[in-house]
N, C-alpha and C positions, 0 to 999 in steps of 0.2 A: 738574564734568561739563558739557561743552558741548553745544550743542542737537543737532547731528548724531548724537552718540554716544548721546543720550537716544532719539532717533527709531529708531536702529538697534536697542537693546536691547528697546524697545516692539515693534518689527516682530519680532524674534526671538521674545519671549514669545507673541505672537498667534499666529504661523506654527506654534510648536510645539504649541499647544492646538489649533489647527486639525488638525494633523497627528494629535494623539491621538484627536480626536472622528471623523475620518475613518475610522481603524482601527475604531473602535467601531461606527459606521454600518454598515461592511463586515461586522463580526461579526453585527449584528442583522439584517442581509439574508440571512443563512444560511438555507437552507430549513428548516422545522420537521419533526420526526418525524411520518410519516404516522399518522393516526387508524385504527381498525379498519375503518371505513367506507371510507376512503381507500385502505387496502391492498385491499381487496375489488375496488375499481374498478381500481386498478392491475394486479392480478391477471387481472381479465377482459381488460383491454386489451392486455397483453402476449401473453396467452394466444391471443388472437384476430387479432393484427395479423401482417402479413408481417415477415419478417425484413429488416434494412436491407440485408444481402447474405447469401449463402448458398454452400453447396457447397464451402467452405473457401478462397473466394477472398479475398484481403485487400483492404483499402480502399487507394485510391490518393490518399493525403493528404500534406501537405507533411512532410518528413523532420525528425525532432528530432536528426540527427546521429548517432543510435546505429546500429551495424551489426549486424544479424540474420542469423544464419546457419542455414537449415533446408533439407532435412531434414538430421538428423544420426542416425547409429546410436546405440542405447542405451549402447554401451560408450563412444562419444565424449562423450556427455552425462555420464555417470558420472565419466570420468577428468577432465573439467574441474572438478568439484567436489572432487577429492582434494586435501588438503592435508597438513602434515606429520604424521607418525605414523600414517598411514593407507594401507593399500595394499588394491587391488582384489582380489577372489576371484570365480572364476567368471565366467559371462557374464552381464551386465545384459540385462532385458527392458524393453519399452515396450508399454503399451496405450493405444490412440487413434490417430488420424490423424496420419501424419508430421508434418503442418504445424503441429501442436500443440505440439511441442517443438523447441527450437533453443538456440544460443548467443549472446550478444551483447557487444560491446565498445563503448567510447565512450559509455556511459550517460549521460543527462543528470543533473544533480542531484538531481532528484527521486526518482530510483532509490536514491541513497545510496551507490552503490558503481559502479565503472566496468565491470565485466565479470562474467559468470556464465551461467547457463542460465535459460531461461524455459520453464514448463510453462503451458499456457493451455486454457481451454475453448473457445477459438476459435483463429485463425490468428496464430501469434506474430509473423509479419512486422508485423501492425497495431502492434505494440509500439514499431516505430522511427518512428511518425509523431507529430504533435503534436495537441492537442485541437482538435476541430473542430466537435462538436455532443453534446449529452447523449444518453444511451442509446448510446453507441458506445465502443468496436467491438462488433459483434454478428455473429457468424457461427454458423450452424447446422452443425456439423461431421457431424451425423447418426449419432452413435455413441452407445453405452449409457452408463450411469452406472458408480458404484462403491460397492458395498454398505457398507463402512467408513466413506466419506464421509456416507452417509445417516444414520448414526448421530449423527454431528456436527451435521448440518444439520436433522434432525428431519423430512426428508421425502424424496422421490424425486430422483434427480439423473440428468444427462444429460451428454453431451460430456465425458467424463472423459478426462483424461490422467494416466497413472499410470506412473511410472519406478521400477523396483526393481532393487536390485544388493546384493551381498554384499562386506564389506569386512572386514580385519583391523586392529585398532587396537592400539597399543603400551601404551596405559593404559586405565583403567576409565572414563574421561570423554571424550565427544567433543561437539564444539560446531559450529555453522554459523549463518550470518547470512542473512537472507532479508528480503522485503517483499511484501505482499499487495497488489493493486491490482484494481479492477474498475469497470466500467460500469454496475454496479447501485448505485453510489454517485451522487448522493444519492436518487434517485427511489424506490428499491424498499427501502430499510431497514425492516425488519419485515415484509416480504412476501415477497422471495426471497432466502433465506438461503445464498447460494453458500459453499461450504466449501472449506478446504484442509487437508491433514493431512500431517505427517512422522512416519510411523511407524517406531519401532526395534524389532526382534525381535518382530515380530508387529503384527497390523492391528486389535487391540481399541481401544477409546477410550483405555484405560489406557497404551497404547504411543504415543500421539500426542505429540510432544514439541514441537508448533507451538501454543504456548500463550501467553497473555499472563500476565505475573507478577502475577495479582491474588491475592485470597485468598477462596475457593480458586482455582487457576489455572484458566483456561477456554480453549476453542479459538479458534482465529482463524477467525471468519466474519464476514460483512456484519452480521449483528445484534450480534455482541459487540463488534466494534470500529468505530467510527464517530464523528462529530462529538457524538453524544449519549450514547453508552455507550463507556466507557473511552478517553474522548477524549484522554488523555494519550499513548497509543500510536498515535493516528490522526495521519497528517501534515497533509493538507489535502483540501478538494474542489478539483477543477480546473475551469479555465475558459479563455476565450480568451487566447491568449499562453503557456500552459502546455506543456511539452514532453513530456507523456504524454498519450495519447489516453484514458486511462481517466478515469471521474468522479472518483476519488480513491483514495488509497493510505495504507498505514500507514507509520509510521516504520520505521527498520531495528530488526528484532528478532532475538534470538539464541536458538537452540534449544540445549538442553542434554540430553545422555541419559547413562546409565549403561549400559556395555556391558561385554563379556567380553574383556578384554586377552588377546592372542595367539591368540584364536579367531576363527571366522568368526560375523560378525553380519550382519543383514540391515536394510536401509532402504527405505521404500517412501515416494516423494513423490507427491502427488496434489492435483489441483484439478479441480473440476466446476462445471457450472450447477445450481442447485437448481429442481426443478419444471418448467423448460422448456428450450429449447435457445437463447436468445437472451441478450444482454447479457453479454459474455464477462468472466469473472474470469481473473486470471493469478498466478502466483507467481514472483518473480525470487530466485534464489539465487545467492550471490556465489561467484565462481571461487575454488578452493583453501581454502575457508572449512570444508569438512568435514576437522575436524582435532583432534589431542588437545591443541593449544595454545588456551587462551581468546583470544577476539579482543581486539584493543586497544580501549579504551574511546574513544567518539567525541565530540567536543564537540558539544553541541547548545545552541541558544538557545530556552529554554521560551516558549511563546506566552503573551501577557499575557491573564487572564482578563477578563471584562467588569468585575468589580467593580474589578480592578487599573487597567483603562483609565480608569475613571470617576475613581478616586482620583487617578490622575496626571493626568488632564485638570483636575481641581479645582486640584491643584497649580500646575500650569502657569498657568491662569487667574488665581489668587491671586499668582503671582510676577509675572505680566505687570501685575496692577494696582498692586503695589507699585513695581514699575519706572516705571510710568507716573506715579505720585504723586510719586516720588522726583526724576524728571527734570523734571517740572512745576515742583516746588519749586525745584530748582537754577536752572532758567532764570529763575524769578522774582527770585531773588537776584542 
C-alpha cells in the first residue's frame, strides 16, 4: 500500500466516524418531552397569547411547490379519495370553514404521496409553504369542535374540519393511506393533544380506524405519536429548509376497516385543535386510496437508534485506527 492510498483510507475512516457522531449529536439535540410544570406554563402562554394570524387568512411564506386548491365542494373532496372497488352514494357534507379543506398535487417528499386532500384546523393554503418558524401555521378559524374527537383527545376541541360521505364497496375490506401533521410538534406534546379521526359506520371510538398498529391499537393524536411515544410511526421534527410548514408529521399510515359489501357505508374524516384555536393540525389523505385493494408496500429506511449510532461510531473509529496502524506499518517497510 503506498502512502497516498493510506492517507485516503485514514481520511475516509475519520470522516465516516465524524458523520456518525454528527447524526448522534443532532439526535441528542431533539427537545425533551415537557414536564408537568412545563406543560402548565405552555398551556397558560398559548391560551393567553394572540394568534400568529387569524380570521382564516393564510401565511405568505415561500412555496414548497405543492399546489393546494380551496374551496372545494364536499362532493369534490370525497370523489378525490375514491379508488378501485368503491363508489360514492348520496351527497357528502362538510363541517367547518371552506378554507379548512382542499385538494393538493405535487406534494413534497415529507408527505409521502403526491396528491390527495387536506383537512385542517387552520387554512389548508398554509400547507403549500415551507417551514418558517416554530408554532406555525396557526389560524383561528372561529368554528366549534367535534364531540367524537373530544373522546379521543380527552378534552374540548375547536376549529374542527369534518368531511362525511357514504359509499358502496364491492368487498368487505377498505383501505386508505394518510399522514397527520401539526404545528403542536414539538412544543406542546403532552399539553395540547390535537386529534384526528377516520370513523367508519359510526363515530364512537370503536369506529375510529385512524389507529397506530400497536398492542392494543391507539388513536393518532399529538400525545400518542411523536419522537417520544411510538416514534417508529413518527417521521421527523421539521426545521429550517424543510418543505412543510408544520413542526412535524407522522410516517405514511394505512387505515383498514371492515365494511358491508354491496351496501351503503358511511365514513367521517375529522381533525381539530385541542383546548384552543391555535397551532394548526392537518390530515393529508392520498388521492384514490379509499379502495378495496390493499395499498402497495412502500420501502422505507428505518432511522438508526442512539445505541445503534454509538455502536456504528465505535466500529468506524476502530476501523479507522486499524487502517492508520496498517498504513503506518506499510510505509515503514
